[in-house]
C-alpha positions, 0 to 999 in steps of 0.5 A: 403268374399263379405261382408268383402270386401264391409264393408272394402271399405265403411270403407276406404271411410269414412276414406278418407272423414274424417267422422269418426264414424257417430252419431247414435241417436243424429242427425236427417236424415234431419240435417245429411251431405250427403255422398260424393265421389265414394261410394256415387254413388253406387246403394244403393240396391246393397250395402244393398242387399248384407249384410247378417246380421245386424250391431252390433250397438244400434237399430236405424232407420235413415231416412224415410220408403222409404229412410233410413236404420236401425242399430242393427236390430234383426231377427224374428225367422223362426218359433215361437209358433204362427208364421212362417217367409215366403220366407226365401230365401229373408233374409227379416225377420229382423226388429227393436226390436219393430217391432219383438215384435209387430209381436209376440204380434199380432201373439198371438192374431191371434192364438185365431181366429178360423182357425188360429194358428197364422200368416204367416209373409212376408217381414219385412226388409233386415238385415240393412234395406235400398233399397231392390234388388227387390220389395218394395220402403219402408221397409227400416228402419225396421218398416214395415212388410207384414202379409199374408192374408192366415190363418196360419193353419199350423206352421210346413211348411218346408223351401221349402214349404214356398218358394212355397206356396202363400198367398190368394187374398181377392179381387173381382172386381179389389179390389172394394169388398172383396171376399168369402175368407174374414172372420170376423177373418181378420177384427179382426186381422187387427183391433187388429193391428190398435188398437196397439199404436205402429202402424202408419198405415196399408195398405189394398186394398180399398174393405177391408177398406170399408168392415171394415167400414161397419161392424164396429158397435162400436169404429171406431177410429182405422179405421183412421189408415187403409188406402186403397192402391194399391195391398195389397189384398194378404197381409196387410202392417203394418207400425210402428211409429218411436219409442220415442227418436229415433231421426234419424227416420223420421215419416210419417205425421199422417193420416187425421182426421176421420175414412177415410171411405168416402175416401175409398168409393171414391177409390171404386167408381173410380175402378167401374167407372174409370174417363176419363184419363187426356189428359194433364197429363205428362207421368210417369217418371221412378223412379231413383235408390237411391244411397248411397249418397241419404241416411242419412250419418249414413247409410254408418256407418251401412254398414261398421260396424261389 
């Protein structure tokens, strides 16, 4: 009943505004009109977090990774031959078809590594994308996925076990270095992900990037996609590029040229020897919650669709 009443409210709102059916792939998010009216002021995370299933639309991403939504998503099966989806209570094992295909492909590669039967897959996206009730600022358009660093040695975990076990941290010295849990298999799996042409970038903690830079003796071009970022020591975060022809999807700028190893080393240096704080730095401003009106106009149609 909750889902029906929410969809009905959005549909009534659209009708009142004369919007009709919003275009799917023909308009970019930048050129789309914004939603106005009462519904536009509702927190988007409450609206999208309340949806239990994907919309019955053609697969499409609208907006950017941290300000958008997704239509026609598919669910990664809870268990497959070489993967398991984790934390099922969150209902975040949804993504665009290209994302689910990628995860299945990478899991088969991981299953060839010693001690790995495949992958434990963390958060991908909510059924219709959009801002999440808790956690991530990104993962909004079905093209992001978190993959646990913990080797998937068992693929028969129960739902209860998947709620209670945790991944394993790979970091030492606050992320400046890898610890003794890091293996050649971690390197190989992340390298395989970064070498996939569907992938735009991968986020890992700085020490992992530096370790991969130091260990690589062959082609280094894939290292460009591996970017140091805060956290990301229990999992690595894969971000796919917008699929060709999906014009409503807004890509992130390409990573800087080069292998990025010097930048990662600079992160490590700052962890080990933090620079003094800037006394003139303004205090951080709390992030405002996104409303439906902040998102591309197509997102209202994604919410109201069956």
